DOTORVO-743590 format. One record per atom (N, C-alpha, C, O, CB): atom name; residue number from 1; residue in three letters; x, y, z. Coordinates in steps of 0.02 Angstrom, whole numbers, plus 50000, padded with zeros to 5 digits. Atoms other than C-alpha are relative to their C-alpha. Glycine has a CB too. Layout:
BEGIN
   site   pos   code    east   north      up
     CA   NUM    ALA       X       Y       Z
...
//
This chain:
BEGIN
   site   pos   code    east   north      up
      N     1    MET   50018   50052   50046
     CA     1    MET   48889   53641   49019
      C     1    MET   50005   49931   50033
      O     1    MET   49964   49887   50020
     CB     1    MET   50045   50004   49938
      N     2    GLN   49991   50064   49966
     CA     2    GLN   48954   53499   49128
      C     2    GLN   49941   49985   50046
      O     2    GLN   49921   49927   50054
     CB     2    GLN   50066   50000   50041
      N     3    GLU   50057   50010   49956
     CA     3    GLU   48810   53526   49249
      C     3    GLU   49940   49974   49962
      O     3    GLU   49903   49932   49987
     CB     3    GLU   49982   50066   50036
      N     4    LYS   50055   50025   50041
     CA     4    LYS   48684   53500   49108
      C     4    LYS   50009   49926   49985
      O     4    LYS   49961   49887   49989
     CB     4    LYS   49996   50039   49934
      N     5    TYR   49987   50070   50014
     CA     5    TYR   48767   53336   49062
      C     5    TYR   49987   49957   50063
      O     5    TYR   49957   49903   50058
     CB     5    TYR   50073   49990   49977
      N     6    GLN   50009   50037   49938
     CA     6    GLN   48766   53281   49243
      C     6    GLN   49926   49994   50017
      O     6    GLN   49903   49940   50038
     CB     6    GLN   50038   50034   50058
      N     7    ASN   50071   50003   49987
     CA     7    ASN   48583   53326   49265
      C     7    ASN   49964   49952   49953
      O     7    ASN   49919   49916   49974
     CB     7    ASN   49969   50069   49993
      N     8    LEU   50030   50047   50048
     CA     8    LEU   48537   53230   49107
      C     8    LEU   50016   49928   50020
      O     8    LEU   49973   49884   50014
     CB     8    LEU   50025   50014   49930
      N     9    LYS   49980   50067   49980
     CA     9    LYS   48633   53080   49169
      C     9    LYS   49959   49977   50060
      O     9    LYS   49937   49920   50062
     CB     9    LYS   50075   49998   50016
      N    10    ILE   50039   50017   49941
     CA    10    ILE   48543   53083   49337
      C    10    ILE   49927   49987   49981
      O    10    ILE   49898   49939   50004
     CB    10    ILE   50005   50057   50052
      N    11    ALA   50069   50009   50022
     CA    11    ALA   48373   53104   49255
      C    11    ALA   49991   49935   49962
      O    11    ALA   49943   49898   49972
     CB    11    ALA   49977   50060   49958
      N    12    GLN   50003   50062   50039
     CA    12    GLN   48408   52964   49133
      C    12    GLN   50003   49939   50046
      O    12    GLN   49965   49891   50037
     CB    12    GLN   50057   49997   49948
      N    13    ARG   49994   50056   49953
     CA    13    ARG   48461   52849   49275
      C    13    ARG   49935   49986   50036
      O    13    ARG   49914   49928   50042
     CB    13    ARG   50056   50014   50050
      N    14    TRP   50062   50010   49963
     CA    14    TRP   48300   52878   49372
      C    14    TRP   49944   49975   49956
      O    14    TRP   49902   49935   49977
     CB    14    TRP   49980   50065   50035
      N    15    VAL   50051   50025   50045
     CA    15    VAL   48191   52852   49221
      C    15    VAL   50011   49927   49984
      O    15    VAL   49963   49888   49981
     CB    15    VAL   49999   50042   49934
      N    16    LEU   49985   50070   50012
     CA    16    LEU   48280   52689   49184
      C    16    LEU   49984   49956   50060
      O    16    LEU   49958   49900   50053
     CB    16    LEU   50073   49992   49981
      N    17    ILE   50017   50037   49939
     CA    17    ILE   48262   52632   49365
      C    17    ILE   49925   49991   50006
      O    17    ILE   49901   49936   50021
     CB    17    ILE   50028   50036   50063
      N    18    SER   50073   50007   49995
     CA    18    SER   48076   52669   49363
      C    18    SER   49974   49954   49946
      O    18    SER   49926   49917   49957
     CB    18    SER   49967   50069   49995
      N    19    SER   50021   50046   50054
     CA    19    SER   48059   52578   49196
      C    19    SER   50011   49928   50020
      O    19    SER   49968   49885   50009
     CB    19    SER   50037   50016   49935
      N    20    LEU   49986   50068   49977
     CA    20    LEU   48142   52424   49269
      C    20    LEU   49951   49978   50055
      O    20    LEU   49930   49920   50057
     CB    20    LEU   50072   49994   50025
      N    21    ALA   50048   50015   49948
     CA    21    ALA   48028   52432   49420
      C    21    ALA   49932   49984   49969
      O    21    ALA   49898   49937   49991
     CB    21    ALA   49994   50058   50050
      N    22    TYR   50064   50013   50034
     CA    22    TYR   47875   52442   49305
      C    22    TYR   50001   49933   49964
      O    22    TYR   49950   49897   49964
     CB    22    TYR   49985   50056   49951
      N    23    VAL   49995   50065   50034
     CA    23    VAL   47937   52292   49205
      C    23    VAL   49992   49944   50051
      O    23    VAL   49955   49896   50040
     CB    23    VAL   50068   49993   49963
      N    24    PHE   50005   50050   49947
     CA    24    PHE   47959   52191   49365
      C    24    PHE   49928   49995   50025
      O    24    PHE   49901   49939   50031
     CB    24    PHE   50047   50017   50058
      N    25    LEU   50069   50001   49976
     CA    25    LEU   47787   52241   49429
      C    25    LEU   49952   49971   49949
      O    25    LEU   49908   49932   49966
     CB    25    LEU   49977   50071   50019
      N    26    ALA   50045   50025   50052
     CA    26    ALA   47703   52206   49263
      C    26    ALA   50007   49925   49993
      O    26    ALA   49956   49890   49988
     CB    26    ALA   50016   50035   49933
      N    27    MET   49990   50072   50006
     CA    27    MET   47781   52033   49251
      C    27    MET   49970   49963   50060
      O    27    MET   49938   49911   50052
     CB    27    MET   50075   49984   49992
      N    28    LEU   50027   50030   49939
     CA    28    LEU   47736   51992   49431
      C    28    LEU   49923   49999   49998
      O    28    LEU   49892   49948   50014
     CB    28    LEU   50024   50037   50062
      N    29    LYS   50073   49996   50002
     CA    29    LYS   47557   52050   49407
      C    29    LYS   49972   49955   49945
      O    29    LYS   49918   49926   49953
     CB    29    LYS   49978   50072   49988
      N    30    LEU   50023   50046   50053
     CA    30    LEU   47541   51954   49243
      C    30    LEU   50001   49928   50023
      O    30    LEU   49953   49891   50012
     CB    30    LEU   50045   50008   49937
      N    31    VAL   49995   50070   49976
     CA    31    VAL   47601   51792   49323
      C    31    VAL   49947   49986   50053
      O    31    VAL   49911   49936   50048
     CB    31    VAL   50070   49987   50028
      N    32    VAL   50049   50011   49947
     CA    32    VAL   47495   51810   49479
      C    32    VAL   49929   50005   49973
      O    32    VAL   49885   49967   49993
     CB    32    VAL   50011   50050   50058
      N    33    GLY   50066   49993   50029
     CA    33    GLY   47346   51869   49377
      C    33    GLY   49979   49940   49959
      O    33    GLY   49921   49919   49961
     CB    33    GLY   49998   50062   49956
      N    34    GLN   50015   50061   50038
     CA    34    GLN   47357   51719   49261
      C    34    GLN   49987   49941   50046
      O    34    GLN   49941   49902   50035
     CB    34    GLN   50059   49984   49952
      N    35    MET   50007   50057   49954
     CA    35    MET   47378   51597   49405
      C    35    MET   49935   50004   50040
      O    35    MET   49904   49953   50054
     CB    35    MET   50059   49997   50047
      N    36    SER   50060   49991   49959
     CA    36    SER   47232   51670   49503
      C    36    SER   49938   50017   49959
      O    36    SER   49884   50027   49986
     CB    36    SER   50012   50054   50052
      N    37    HIS   50055   49981   50046
     CA    37    HIS   47124   51711   49351
      C    37    HIS   49968   50066   50021
      O    37    HIS   49907   50073   50023
     CB    37    HIS   49946   49944   49998
      N    38    SER   50023   49935   49976
     CA    38    SER   47112   51890   49413
      C    38    SER   50003   50051   49943
      O    38    SER   50057   50071   49921
     CB    38    SER   50043   50024   50060
      N    39    ALA   50004   49949   50053
     CA    39    ALA   47053   52013   49281
      C    39    ALA   50028   50066   50025
      O    39    ALA   50057   50105   49985
     CB    39    ALA   49928   50009   49977
      N    40    THR   49975   49937   49972
     CA    40    THR   47099   52156   49398
      C    40    THR   50076   50004   49996
      O    40    THR   50104   50055   49976
     CB    40    THR   49977   50008   50073
      N    41    LEU   49927   50000   50003
     CA    41    LEU   47282   52105   49410
      C    41    LEU   50024   50003   49928
      O    41    LEU   50075   50035   49913
     CB    41    LEU   50028   49938   50035
      N    42    LEU   49980   49998   50070
     CA    42    LEU   47292   52076   49223
      C    42    LEU   49992   50071   49971
      O    42    LEU   50034   50093   49932
     CB    42    LEU   49959   49950   49959
      N    43    ALA   50010   49932   50023
     CA    43    ALA   47220   52249   49190
      C    43    ALA   50053   50047   50030
      O    43    ALA   50077   50092   49996
     CB    43    ALA   49929   50025   50019
      N    44    ASP   49949   49959   49968
     CA    44    ASP   47341   52325   49315
      C    44    ASP   50068   49988   49968
      O    44    ASP   50108   50035   49962
     CB    44    ASP   50003   49985   50075
      N    45    ALA   49937   50015   50034
     CA    45    ALA   47486   52236   49229
      C    45    ALA   50004   50037   49933
      O    45    ALA   50057   50063   49915
     CB    45    ALA   50007   49924   49989
      N    46    SER   49999   49963   50064
     CA    46    SER   47435   52312   49062
      C    46    SER   50010   50075   50012
      O    46    SER   50040   50109   49971
     CB    46    SER   49935   49987   49961
      N    47    ASN   49989   49930   49983
     CA    47    ASN   47430   52482   49147
      C    47    ASN   50074   50012   50013
      O    47    ASN   50100   50064   49993
     CB    47    ASN   49958   50019   50062
      N    48    ASN   49928   49993   49989
     CA    48    ASN   47609   52455   49205
      C    48    ASN   50038   50000   49934
      O    48    ASN   50088   50036   49928
     CB    48    ASN   50026   49944   50045
      N    49    LEU   49966   50001   50065
     CA    49    LEU   47659   52415   49026
      C    49    LEU   49994   50068   49965
      O    49    LEU   50040   50090   49931
     CB    49    LEU   49970   49945   49956
      N    50    THR   50006   49933   50030
     CA    50    THR   47590   52583   48969
      C    50    THR   50044   50051   50037
      O    50    THR   50068   50098   50007
     CB    50    THR   49926   50023   50001
      N    51    ASP   49954   49957   49963
     CA    51    ASP   47690   52666   49108
      C    51    ASP   50071   49992   49974
      O    51    ASP   50109   50041   49972
     CB    51    ASP   49998   49983   50076
      N    52    ILE   49934   50011   50029
     CA    52    ILE   47846   52586   49033
      C    52    ILE   50007   50039   49936
      O    52    ILE   50059   50071   49925
     CB    52    ILE   50011   49924   49987
      N    53    LEU   49997   49962   50062
     CA    53    LEU   47805   52663   48865
      C    53    LEU   50007   50075   50014
      O    53    LEU   50042   50111   49979
     CB    53    LEU   49937   49988   49958
      N    54    SER   49994   49929   49980
     CA    54    SER   47784   52832   48950
      C    54    SER   50071   50016   50022
      O    54    SER   50097   50069   50005
     CB    54    SER   49950   50017   50056
      N    55    SER   49931   49989   49977
     CA    55    SER   47954   52815   49032
      C    55    SER   50048   50003   49941
      O    55    SER   50094   50043   49940
     CB    55    SER   50021   49945   50049
      N    56    MET   49957   50000   50060
     CA    56    MET   48034   52775   48864
      C    56    MET   49991   50066   49961
      O    56    MET   50039   50092   49933
     CB    56    MET   49984   49939   49955
      N    57    ALA   50012   49936   50034
     CA    57    ALA   47952   52930   48790
      C    57    ALA   50036   50057   50037
      O    57    ALA   50062   50103   50005
     CB    57    ALA   49924   50015   49996
      N    58    ILE   49965   49949   49961
     CA    58    ILE   48025   53034   48932
      C    58    ILE   50075   49998   49985
      O    58    ILE   50107   50050   49978
     CB    58    ILE   49987   49990   50076
      N    59    ILE   49929   50006   50016
     CA    59    ILE   48200   52965   48897
      C    59    ILE   50014   50030   49932
      O    59    ILE   50062   50068   49923
     CB    59    ILE   50022   49926   50002
      N    60    TYR   49991   49973   50068
     CA    60    TYR   48181   53007   48713
      C    60    TYR   49996   50076   50001
      O    60    TYR   50035   50109   49967
     CB    60    TYR   49947   49971   49952
      N    61    ASP   50007   49928   49995
     CA    61    ASP   48123   53182   48758
      C    61    ASP   50061   50033   50031
      O    61    ASP   50084   50085   50008
     CB    61    ASP   49937   50018   50040
      N    62    PHE   49938   49975   49969
     CA    62    PHE   48273   53209   48873
      C    62    PHE   50056   50005   49948
      O    62    PHE   50091   50055   49943
     CB    62    PHE   50022   49955   50058
      N    63    ILE   49945   50003   50048
     CA    63    ILE   48391   53157   48735
      C    63    ILE   49990   50052   49945
      O    63    ILE   50036   50089   49929
     CB    63    ILE   50005   49931   49969
      N    64    SER   50011   49953   50056
     CA    64    SER   48310   53257   48595
      C    64    SER   50005   50072   50024
      O    64    SER   50029   50115   49987
     CB    64    SER   49932   49987   49968
      N    65    HIS   49995   49932   49973
     CA    65    HIS   48296   53412   48706
      C    65    HIS   50073   50019   50010
      O    65    HIS   50093   50075   49994
     CB    65    HIS   49961   50005   50067
      N    66    ALA   49929   49986   49988
     CA    66    ALA   48480   53399   48754
      C    66    ALA   50035   50013   49934
      O    66    ALA   50076   50059   49929
     CB    66    ALA   50033   49941   50036
      N    67    VAL   49967   49993   50064
     CA    67    VAL   48534   53380   48574
      C    67    VAL   49980   50066   49967
      O    67    VAL   50023   50099   49937
     CB    67    VAL   49983   49941   49953
      N    68    HIS   50022   49939   50033
     CA    68    HIS   48429   53526   48513
      C    68    HIS   50020   50064   50038
      O    68    HIS   50026   50117   50008
     CB    68    HIS   49925   49999   49993
      N    69    GLN   49981   49942   49961
     CA    69    GLN   48478   53643   48655
      C    69    GLN   50074   50018   49994
      O    69    GLN   50093   50075   50005
     CB    69    GLN   49983   49990   50072
      N    70    MET   49928   49988   50006
     CA    70    MET   48664   53624   48625
      C    70    MET   50017   50017   49928
      O    70    MET   49984   49994   49881
     CB    70    MET   50040   49940   50024
      N    71    SER   49972   49994   50067
     CA    71    SER   48761   53685   48478
      C    71    SER   50046   49939   49995
      O    71    SER   50097   49936   50028
     CB    71    SER   50038   50069   49988
      N    72    ILE   49966   50064   50002
     CA    72    ILE   48821   53513   48430
      C    72    ILE   50069   50007   49968
      O    72    ILE   50076   50030   49911
     CB    72    ILE   49958   49949   49962
      N    73    THR   49932   50004   50025
     CA    73    THR   49008   53494   48410
      C    73    THR   50022   49927   50009
      O    73    THR   49987   49888   50042
     CB    73    THR   50048   50050   50036
      N    74    SER   49976   50068   49991
     CA    74    SER   49111   53336   48401
      C    74    SER   50014   49985   50073
      O    74    SER   50008   49928   50095
     CB    74    SER   50063   49988   49958
      N    75    THR   49988   50009   49929
     CA    75    THR   49156   53364   48583
      C    75    THR   49935   49984   50036
      O    75    THR   49933   49941   50080
     CB    75    THR   50033   50062   50030
      N    76    ASP   50065   50012   49969
     CA    76    ASP   48972   53372   48633
      C    76    ASP   49976   49930   49984
      O    76    ASP   49950   49895   50028
     CB    76    ASP   49949   50052   49976
      N    77    ILE   50021   50067   50019
     CA    77    ILE   48934   53213   48536
      C    77    ILE   50039   49948   50040
      O    77    ILE   50012   49898   50062
     CB    77    ILE   50008   49989   49924
      N    78    GLY   49959   50046   49960
     CA    78    GLY   49079   53127   48623
      C    78    GLY   49977   49997   50073
      O    78    GLY   49975   49943   50102
     CB    78    GLY   50073   50022   49998
      N    79    LYS   50024   49999   49931
     CA    79    LYS   49013   53182   48793
      C    79    LYS   49934   49963   50006
      O    79    LYS   49922   49927   50054
     CB    79    LYS   49994   50071   50025
      N    80    LEU   50064   50035   49999
     CA    80    LEU   48838   53120   48751
      C    80    LEU   50010   49925   49994
      O    80    LEU   49974   49886   50026
     CB    80    LEU   49955   50026   49945
      N    81    LYS   49986   50072   50006
     CA    81    LYS   48909   52953   48698
      C    81    LYS   50027   49973   50065
      O    81    LYS   50011   49916   50084
     CB    81    LYS   50049   49987   49942
      N    82    GLN   49974   50022   49936
     CA    82    GLN   49004   52943   48861
      C    82    GLN   49943   49989   50050
      O    82    GLN   49946   49944   50092
     CB    82    GLN   50050   50050   50028
      N    83    LEU   50057   50005   49955
     CA    83    LEU   48840   52969   48952
      C    83    LEU   49951   49946   49977
      O    83    LEU   49902   49931   50011
     CB    83    LEU   49964   50066   50006
      N    84    ARG   50042   50052   50030
     CA    84    ARG   48763   52835   48842
      C    84    ARG   49931   50026   49982
      O    84    ARG   49883   49987   49979
     CB    84    ARG   49993   49941   50046
      N    85    LEU   50065   49972   50018
     CA    85    LEU   48623   52953   48793
      C    85    LEU   49984   49985   49927
      O    85    LEU   49925   49974   49910
     CB    85    LEU   49999   50075   50012
      N    86    LEU   50015   50010   50070
     CA    86    LEU   48642   52928   48606
      C    86    LEU   49988   49927   49984
      O    86    LEU   49961   49912   49930
     CB    86    LEU   50057   50025   49958
      N    87    GLN   50010   50070   50013
     CA    87    GLN   48638   52739   48619
      C    87    GLN   49927   49981   50003
      O    87    GLN   49908   49929   49976
     CB    87    GLN   50039   49958   50050
      N    88    LEU   50071   50015   49995
     CA    88    LEU   48452   52745   48657
      C    88    LEU   49961   50021   49938
      O    88    LEU   49904   50000   49929
     CB    88    LEU   49971   50033   50061
      N    89    LEU   50035   49976   50059
     CA    89    LEU   48407   52831   48494
      C    89    LEU   49996   49947   49946
      O    89    LEU   49968   49960   49893
     CB    89    LEU   50034   50061   49972
//
């Protein structure tokens, strides 16, 4: 059971890191696209924003899958809170 929690924590961390990278890229592309009047960069920035939404959907799926696969006890809920998985719901 501990291995499942650890795997969820690792997966969540990587999804959050990629989301932050997409936010940074989207903001950079928006600024540069506005300054250079580049429709291509603005379109690419909007594509990065949709990638962020996809990453958030993946996080939600991880959490809901974990909750449904376990027989939820107060101990399990405590462990999920420690992993900060329930704070995203």
